[in-house]
PAMI-949945 format. One record per residue (C-alpha): x, y, z; residue number from 1. Coordinates in pm, 1 decimal, padded with zeros to 6 digits. Example, Ala and Ser with C-alpha at 12.3 -4.5 7.8 and 13.67 -1.06 7.14 Angstrom:
# PAMI-949945
[gulum [01230.0,-00450.0,00780.0],1]
[gulum [01367.0,-00106.0,00714.0],2]
***
This chain:
# PAMI-949945
[gulum [00000.0,00000.0,00000.0],1]
[gulum [00121.2,00348.5,-00088.3],2]
[gulum [00005.7,00496.0,00241.0],3]
[gulum [00195.9,00247.7,00457.1],4]
[gulum [00388.0,00412.9,00739.7],5]
[gulum [00669.0,00238.7,00924.2],6]
[gulum [00730.2,00279.8,01297.2],7]
[gulum [01079.9,00424.5,01320.9],8]
[gulum [01125.8,00259.2,01660.3],9]
[gulum [01070.6,-00108.3,01577.5],10]
[gulum [01026.0,-00118.9,01200.0],11]
[gulum [00668.1,-00254.7,01202.9],12]
[gulum [00404.9,-00130.9,00957.6],13]
[gulum [00164.3,00093.8,01147.4],14]
[gulum [-00195.1,-00030.5,01171.5],15]
[gulum [-00503.6,00043.8,01383.7],16]
[gulum [-00690.6,-00286.7,01349.0],17]
[gulum [-00543.7,-00503.3,01625.8],18]
[gulum [-00378.9,-00380.8,01946.3],19]
[gulum [-00207.8,-00720.3,01990.0],20]
[gulum [-00034.7,-00706.5,01653.0],21]
[gulum [00292.2,-00528.3,01579.4],22]
[gulum [00271.1,-00162.2,01476.7],23]
[gulum [-00057.4,-00076.2,01651.2],24]
[gulum [-00149.4,00292.5,01666.5],25]
[gulum [-00492.8,00434.2,01754.5],26]
[gulum [-00694.0,00512.9,01439.7],27]
[gulum [-00707.3,00890.3,01497.1],28]
[gulum [-00329.5,00913.8,01542.1],29]
[gulum [-00265.2,00693.8,01238.0],30]
[gulum [-00498.1,00909.3,01026.4],31]
[gulum [-00316.0,01220.7,01144.0],32]
[gulum [00018.5,01067.2,01047.9],33]
[gulum [-00109.4,00972.3,00701.1],34]
[gulum [-00247.8,01320.0,00638.7],35]
[gulum [00066.4,01498.7,00753.8],36]
[gulum [00252.8,01667.7,00471.3],37]
[gulum [00573.2,01685.8,00676.5],38]
[gulum [00818.4,01436.1,00527.3],39]
[gulum [01014.2,01439.3,00853.0],40]
[gulum [00707.8,01338.4,01055.1],41]
[gulum [00858.3,01049.2,01252.7],42]
[gulum [00595.1,00821.3,01402.7],43]
[gulum [00623.5,00554.2,01673.3],44]
[gulum [00371.9,00275.7,01730.2],45]
[gulum [00194.4,00268.2,02065.8],46]
[gulum [00423.7,-00007.4,02190.6],47]
[gulum [00742.1,00188.6,02115.7],48]
[gulum [00593.6,00510.0,02255.1],49]
[gulum [00509.3,00347.5,02587.9],50]
[gulum [00844.8,00172.8,02604.8],51]
[gulum [01039.8,00491.5,02534.2],52]
[gulum [00843.1,00727.4,02759.6],53]
[gulum [00710.8,00504.6,03040.1],54]
[gulum [00940.7,00198.7,03025.7],55]
[gulum [00632.2,-00017.6,02977.1],56]
[gulum [00650.0,-00327.4,02758.1],57]
[gulum [00342.5,-00428.4,02556.2],58]
[gulum [00337.5,-00787.5,02429.7],59]
[gulum [00288.0,-00838.8,02057.1],60]
[gulum [00257.5,-01146.3,01842.2],61]
[gulum [00589.0,-01211.5,01670.8],62]
[gulum [00690.0,-01502.1,01448.9],63]
[gulum [01051.2,-01610.4,01494.2],64]
[gulum [01034.3,-01784.9,01154.1],65]
[gulum [00982.2,-01447.1,00985.6],66]
[gulum [01296.8,-01318.8,01157.0],67]
[gulum [01493.3,-01619.9,01033.7],68]
[gulum [01366.8,-01567.6,00676.9],69]
[gulum [01490.7,-01209.9,00691.1],70]
[gulum [01835.6,-01328.4,00801.4],71]
[gulum [01841.4,-01598.9,00535.3],72]
[gulum [01801.9,-01330.1,00270.2],73]
[gulum [02146.4,-01195.8,00363.2],74]
[gulum [02314.5,-01468.0,00159.3],75]
[gulum [02169.1,-01307.8,-00155.0],76]
[gulum [02304.9,-00960.3,-00075.7],77]
[gulum [02649.2,-00802.0,-00070.1],78]
[gulum [02681.3,-00700.8,00292.7],79]
[gulum [02902.8,-00681.2,00597.3],80]
[gulum [02735.8,-00862.0,00886.8],81]
[gulum [02787.9,-00751.9,01247.2],82]
[gulum [02700.5,-01021.7,01501.9],83]
[gulum [02651.9,-00844.1,01835.9],84]
[gulum [02699.1,-01079.6,02132.6],85]
[gulum [02656.7,-01051.9,02507.6],86]
[gulum [02991.6,-01109.9,02678.3],87]
[gulum [02804.6,-01249.7,02978.8],88]
[gulum [02615.1,-01503.3,02767.7],89]
[gulum [02856.1,-01545.0,02479.6],90]
[gulum [02797.7,-01905.9,02375.4],91]
[gulum [02420.0,-01867.6,02367.3],92]
[gulum [02416.4,-01525.4,02201.3],93]
[gulum [02662.3,-01620.6,01925.2],94]
[gulum [02461.2,-01722.7,01617.2],95]
[gulum [02597.1,-02071.2,01555.1],96]
[gulum [02417.0,-02090.8,01215.9],97]
[gulum [02550.5,-01751.2,01106.8],98]
[gulum [02753.9,-01889.0,00815.7],99]
[gulum [02439.7,-02047.7,00669.9],100]
[gulum [02257.6,-01714.0,00691.5],101]
[gulum [02522.7,-01490.3,00538.2],102]
[gulum [02667.7,-01701.2,00255.6],103]
[gulum [03000.0,-01561.8,00131.4],104]
[gulum [02970.1,-01230.7,00315.0],105]
[gulum [03225.8,-01135.0,00580.3],106]
[gulum [03116.7,-01094.9,00940.0],107]
[gulum [03263.4,-00938.4,01251.5],108]
[gulum [03197.0,-01010.4,01616.7],109]
[gulum [03115.5,-00725.6,01853.7],110]
[gulum [03123.0,-00824.1,02221.4],111]
[gulum [02893.3,-00590.3,02414.5],112]
[gulum [02895.4,-00499.2,02787.0],113]
[gulum [03275.3,-00491.8,02811.0],114]
[gulum [03245.1,-00205.5,03062.6],115]
[gulum [03107.7,-00453.2,03318.4],116]
[gulum [03437.1,-00642.9,03337.9],117]
[gulum [03677.4,-00535.2,03615.4],118]
[gulum [03935.4,-00272.7,03520.9],119]
[gulum [04223.6,-00520.8,03523.5],120]
[gulum [04063.1,-00726.7,03244.7],121]
[gulum [04282.7,-00768.2,02935.6],122]
[gulum [04105.4,-00707.2,02606.1],123]
[gulum [04343.2,-00935.5,02416.3],124]
[gulum [04261.9,-01226.3,02646.1],125]
[gulum [03885.6,-01178.0,02604.7],126]
[gulum [03918.7,-01149.6,02226.2],127]
[gulum [04128.0,-01468.0,02211.6],128]
[gulum [03858.3,-01653.2,02406.1],129]
[gulum [03585.2,-01518.0,02174.7],130]
[gulum [03778.5,-01622.8,01865.1],131]
[gulum [03847.8,-01972.1,01999.9],132]
[gulum [03480.2,-02024.3,02087.2],133]
[gulum [03369.3,-01897.3,01745.6],134]
[gulum [03623.3,-02119.9,01569.1],135]
[gulum [03500.3,-02417.5,01771.1],136]
[gulum [03155.6,-02357.1,01615.6],137]
[gulum [03303.5,-02332.1,01267.7],138]
[gulum [03282.6,-01951.0,01256.8],139]
[gulum [03575.4,-01734.3,01152.2],140]
[gulum [03510.5,-01363.4,01214.5],141]
[gulum [03700.5,-01107.8,01006.6],142]
[gulum [03760.6,-00896.0,01318.0],143]
[gulum [03656.4,-00879.7,01684.4],144]
[gulum [03563.0,-00569.7,01882.8],145]
[gulum [03485.0,-00513.6,02251.2],146]
[gulum [03244.4,-00228.9,02327.8],147]
[gulum [02994.9,-00089.1,02572.0],148]
[gulum [02683.0,00024.4,02386.7],149]
[gulum [02537.9,00177.4,02701.2],150]
[gulum [02847.2,00380.5,02798.7],151]
[gulum [02972.5,00427.9,02440.8],152]
[gulum [03308.6,00270.4,02521.0],153]
[gulum [03551.8,00170.3,02241.2],154]
[gulum [03315.0,00294.4,01970.2],155]
[gulum [03557.1,00505.3,01756.7],156]
[gulum [03754.6,00201.9,01634.7],157]
[gulum [03435.4,00015.3,01544.1],158]
[gulum [03282.9,00319.5,01369.0],159]
[gulum [03601.0,00371.4,01168.0],160]
[gulum [03592.8,00007.5,01056.1],161]
[gulum [03224.4,00026.0,00961.3],162]
[gulum [03275.7,00354.2,00775.3],163]
[gulum [03552.0,00202.4,00564.5],164]
[gulum [03363.2,-00119.9,00495.3],165]
[gulum [03024.6,00039.2,00413.6],166]
[gulum [03150.9,00223.5,00105.2],167]
[gulum [03044.2,-00054.9,-00130.3],168]
[gulum [02789.7,-00250.6,00077.5],169]
[gulum [02522.5,-00226.5,00345.9],170]
[gulum [02600.0,-00321.6,00707.8],171]
[gulum [02357.1,-00557.7,00882.4],172]
[gulum [02345.7,-00585.3,01262.7],173]
[gulum [02224.4,-00928.6,01377.8],174]
[gulum [02200.5,-01110.4,01709.1],175]
[gulum [01981.0,-01285.7,01960.3],176]
[gulum [01748.8,-01091.6,02187.5],177]
[gulum [01873.1,-00886.4,02480.9],178]
[gulum [02236.4,-00845.8,02366.3],179]
[gulum [02213.6,-00464.7,02326.7],180]
[gulum [02212.8,-00464.0,01946.3],181]
[gulum [01973.4,-00171.1,01899.0],182]
[gulum [02137.4,00022.5,02183.2],183]
[gulum [02472.5,-00017.5,02007.0],184]
[gulum [02330.8,00097.1,01674.3],185]
[gulum [02173.7,00402.0,01842.3],186]
[gulum [02510.0,00489.9,01998.1],187]
[gulum [02682.2,00459.2,01659.0],188]
[gulum [02419.1,00676.8,01489.2],189]
[gulum [02447.7,00938.1,01763.1],190]
[gulum [02825.3,00959.9,01725.5],191]
[gulum [02798.7,00977.6,01346.5],192]
[gulum [02538.1,01257.0,01346.3],193]
[gulum [02289.4,01443.8,01560.7],194]
[gulum [02009.3,01184.4,01581.3],195]
[gulum [01961.0,01042.3,01929.5],196]
[gulum [01768.4,00728.3,02032.8],197]
[gulum [01618.0,00665.6,01691.3],198]
[gulum [01559.3,00294.6,01750.0],199]
[gulum [01352.4,00171.4,02042.2],200]
[gulum [01570.0,-00012.1,02293.5],201]
[gulum [01507.5,-00189.3,02622.7],202]
[gulum [01633.8,-00477.1,02834.5],203]
[gulum [01330.8,-00676.9,02728.0],204]
[gulum [01355.7,-00939.8,02453.0],205]
[gulum [01204.0,-00876.0,02111.3],206]
[gulum [01206.7,-00495.7,02085.9],207]
[gulum [01287.2,-00464.4,01713.3],208]
[gulum [01009.8,-00626.7,01507.0],209]
[gulum [01126.3,-00573.3,01150.3],210]
[gulum [01443.5,-00453.8,00984.6],211]
[gulum [01517.1,-00082.4,01020.4],212]
[gulum [01733.6,00087.0,00754.8],213]
[gulum [01939.3,00394.5,00845.9],214]
[gulum [02071.9,00571.7,00534.5],215]
[gulum [02438.1,00669.9,00514.7],216]
[gulum [02580.3,00959.1,00316.0],217]
[gulum [02759.3,00711.9,00087.3],218]
[gulum [02429.2,00571.3,-00038.9],219]
[gulum [02437.0,00253.8,00168.7],220]
[gulum [02255.2,00160.9,00490.5],221]
[gulum [02308.1,00047.5,00846.1],222]
[gulum [02037.7,-00213.2,00903.7],223]
[gulum [01901.6,-00325.1,01239.7],224]
[gulum [01732.4,-00666.6,01232.7],225]
[gulum [01502.0,-00833.3,01487.6],226]
[gulum [01664.7,-01020.7,01772.4],227]
[gulum [01633.7,-01396.0,01735.5],228]
[gulum [01441.2,-01557.4,02019.4],229]
[gulum [01606.4,-01866.6,02165.5],230]
[gulum [01512.9,-02086.6,02458.7],231]
[gulum [01884.6,-02121.3,02536.3],232]
[gulum [01889.6,-01775.3,02697.3],233]
[gulum [01754.9,-01708.3,03045.8],234]
[gulum [01634.3,-01368.8,02920.1],235]
[gulum [01356.1,-01538.4,02723.2],236]
[gulum [01226.9,-01715.2,03037.2],237]
[gulum [01220.5,-01431.0,03292.1],238]
[gulum [00987.4,-01136.4,03342.8],239]
[gulum [01097.9,-00773.9,03314.9],240]
[gulum [01154.6,-00720.0,03688.5],241]
[gulum [01373.7,-01030.4,03708.4],242]
[gulum [01576.4,-00922.0,03407.2],243]
[gulum [01640.8,-00589.0,03578.0],244]
[gulum [01771.0,-00773.7,03883.2],245]
[gulum [02002.1,-01027.4,03717.3],246]
[gulum [02138.8,-00802.9,03439.3],247]
[gulum [02453.8,-00627.8,03566.9],248]
[gulum [02432.4,-00249.7,03519.4],249]
[gulum [02761.3,-00144.4,03680.4],250]
[gulum [03117.3,-00272.4,03672.7],251]
[gulum [03123.1,-00605.4,03852.3],252]
[gulum [03286.2,-00616.1,04194.2],253]
[gulum [03416.4,-00961.4,04285.1],254]
[gulum [03275.1,-01128.6,04596.8],255]
[gulum [03494.2,-01410.6,04731.4],256]
[gulum [03380.3,-01709.3,04938.4],257]
[gulum [03610.4,-01962.0,05106.5],258]
[gulum [03474.4,-02307.1,05026.8],259]
[gulum [03571.8,-02655.9,05129.5],260]
[gulum [03456.1,-02976.6,04961.7],261]
[gulum [03100.3,-03033.8,05079.5],262]
[gulum [03002.2,-02666.3,05044.2],263]
[gulum [02759.2,-02519.5,04790.4],264]
[gulum [02676.7,-02170.6,04662.2],265]
[gulum [02339.8,-02059.4,04525.8],266]
[gulum [02308.8,-01768.7,04281.7],267]
[gulum [01951.3,-01688.2,04383.4],268]
[gulum [01740.8,-01969.8,04233.0],269]
[gulum [01909.3,-01956.3,03893.8],270]
[gulum [02249.1,-02108.5,03963.0],271]
[gulum [02430.1,-02340.6,04200.2],272]
[gulum [02780.9,-02477.8,04238.6],273]
[gulum [02872.6,-02780.3,04452.4],274]
[gulum [03237.7,-02814.9,04554.2],275]
[gulum [03292.1,-03190.8,04533.1],276]
[gulum [03667.6,-03246.2,04564.1],277]
[gulum [03983.5,-03039.5,04620.6],278]
[gulum [04154.8,-02825.5,04882.5],279]
[gulum [03992.3,-02538.3,05067.1],280]
[gulum [03980.0,-02260.9,04805.7],281]
[gulum [03853.4,-01916.6,04710.9],282]
[gulum [03549.2,-01906.6,04482.1],283]
[gulum [03508.9,-01554.5,04341.3],284]
[gulum [03164.2,-01457.6,04214.5],285]
[gulum [03112.4,-01199.6,03936.8],286]
[gulum [02740.1,-01120.1,03912.4],287]
[gulum [02493.4,-00832.8,03949.1],288]
[gulum [02527.7,-00663.6,04286.3],289]
[gulum [02164.9,-00718.0,04383.8],290]
[gulum [02166.5,-01092.4,04314.4],291]
[gulum [02115.6,-01298.4,04631.7],292]
[gulum [02403.7,-01540.2,04699.3],293]
[gulum [02375.2,-01808.4,04967.5],294]
[gulum [02633.4,-02055.3,05099.4],295]
[gulum [02524.5,-02384.4,05254.5],296]
[gulum [02636.8,-02744.4,05303.7],297]
[gulum [02591.3,-02957.6,04993.9],298]
[gulum [02408.1,-03223.3,05195.0],299]
[gulum [02141.9,-02960.0,05274.9],300]
[gulum [02134.2,-02791.4,04932.2],301]
[gulum [01849.5,-02990.9,04774.2],302]
[gulum [01612.1,-02942.6,05067.8],303]
[gulum [01709.7,-02573.8,05096.9],304]
[gulum [01631.3,-02523.7,04727.5],305]
[gulum [01293.2,-02699.4,04748.7],306]
[gulum [01194.0,-02497.8,05055.1],307]
[gulum [01303.3,-02152.2,04935.9],308]
[gulum [01279.0,-02151.7,04555.0],309]
[gulum [01063.4,-01859.1,04440.4],310]
[gulum [01094.4,-01681.2,04775.6],311]
[gulum [01440.4,-01643.7,04936.4],312]
[gulum [01592.2,-01794.1,04621.9],313]
[gulum [01440.9,-01544.9,04380.6],314]
[gulum [01449.4,-01502.7,04087.1],315]
[gulum [01284.5,-01707.0,03954.0],316]
[gulum [00938.0,-01630.7,04085.0],317]
[gulum [00709.2,-01922.5,04163.3],318]
[gulum [00499.4,-01833.6,03860.8],319]
[gulum [00792.1,-01866.3,03617.0],320]
[gulum [00781.2,-02169.4,03389.1],321]
[gulum [01150.2,-02246.7,03418.8],322]
[gulum [01295.1,-02599.2,03423.3],323]
[gulum [01436.6,-02716.6,03755.2],324]
[gulum [01809.4,-02685.8,03822.4],325]
[gulum [02011.9,-02944.4,03634.6],326]
[gulum [02385.2,-02992.5,03679.7],327]
[gulum [02706.9,-03097.1,03511.5],328]
[gulum [03044.8,-03187.1,03659.6],329]
[gulum [03369.7,-03014.4,03561.5],330]
[gulum [03730.7,-03068.6,03670.9],331]
[gulum [03945.4,-02756.4,03648.4],332]
[gulum [04286.5,-02832.8,03500.8],333]
[gulum [04383.1,-02467.0,03548.7],334]
[gulum [04235.9,-02154.3,03704.9],335]
[gulum [03891.8,-02138.4,03543.6],336]
[gulum [03565.2,-01946.8,03513.7],337]
[gulum [03246.2,-02142.6,03571.5],338]
[gulum [02988.8,-01986.7,03337.8],339]
[gulum [02626.3,-01910.4,03420.1],340]
[gulum [02501.8,-01757.5,03095.0],341]
[gulum [02310.0,-01434.1,03145.2],342]
[gulum [02400.6,-01418.3,03515.9],343]
[gulum [02779.6,-01404.2,03545.6],344]
[gulum [03065.3,-01637.6,03629.6],345]
[gulum [03258.8,-01781.2,03925.4],346]
[gulum [03639.2,-01799.5,03916.5],347]
[gulum [03787.5,-02109.2,04082.1],348]
[gulum [04145.5,-02239.0,04115.4],349]
[gulum [04302.4,-02536.7,03939.7],350]
[gulum [04238.4,-02895.9,04045.6],351]
[gulum [03880.0,-02853.7,04168.5],352]
[gulum [03599.3,-03098.2,04098.3],353]
[gulum [03271.1,-02908.3,04089.7],354]
[gulum [02914.7,-02959.2,03976.5],355]
[gulum [02733.8,-02651.9,03850.0],356]
[gulum [02363.0,-02609.0,03785.4],357]
[gulum [02124.7,-02378.4,03602.1],358]
[gulum [01758.0,-02430.1,03503.0],359]
[gulum [01769.3,-02709.3,03246.8],360]
[gulum [02147.5,-02653.5,03207.0],361]
[gulum [02077.2,-02324.6,03024.5],362]
[gulum [02401.5,-02128.8,02986.5],363]
[gulum [02632.8,-02376.0,03160.3],364]
[gulum [02998.1,-02373.4,03062.7],365]
[gulum [03362.9,-02338.8,03160.9],366]
[gulum [03663.3,-02148.8,03023.9],367]
[gulum [04018.6,-02063.1,03123.1],368]
[gulum [03996.7,-01773.2,03368.3],369]
[gulum [03993.1,-01433.1,03197.5],370]
[gulum [04084.4,-01232.5,03509.2],371]
***
């Protein structure tokens, strides 16, 4: 239709027929937008308006298959693809099928939320880990960047790279939900010009509903695509209040516990580590400051969990439809980080036998210690 208007916040076609569908705008406001003769009349759907001004999230029907079709079309284009990943949920936010989506196009990895790592963190060490994990999945990024979309850290180097590589192709930003993709693109746009907060962003999954094209002076586009929903991320299982609580907002301050074999630590009701075998050792937790951490004897851990899950051990809330905690054993051959995707990590010394748990094993992993 010639009179179609696109929401500049989420990319959905504006409509006034169904409040539950993407792009809803009351009929009177939509009519006003259609009749406006101002070409610069930027319009947001009701969902984006409420999210931007009141921090309220309105559910809409969204088909993940449509998002995947959009990504599959990248193989037919000449494009540079930017896979934005969450450094605190790297394995689950890296698109393992990316090569199938993009064909022969190059891609780069941009690790977001670098500002949350302690100041003594070495960028080279984090990049090496990212590259090794990507290679293990059969992915070979052209380049790797570490940034903070929220605090606009390390953006000049990335912008310079994108500027040089967008002269003969469009640049597509892709990623799973809740990695900060749209926030990063907003920060880039703001530093390139005088437009602020063009794209609707939030901590809530599924904010961008269709691709959004931002024109560049060279005739090409920066393109924001919808976040892919995956059950392998805790963010898709928790409500908005819980996401606020578990998502670190400030630089992580380590909290160290002295554990002996037979001790356990709970990360609220979303994570647990049992120390099975080794010497008395320091277990250093890196997680959001407001997350409840509880130490107990392993022999009491199961009964403690059953008694307090959804109350003292919250999140999750009792109403959440999360799988129960499920664990996996690891033996640390060197100083290692035990990974709890979307929550944080626990650094433990070499020669420890541990069992770590998350709901349904979501986000479990281990790596050589980065700090």
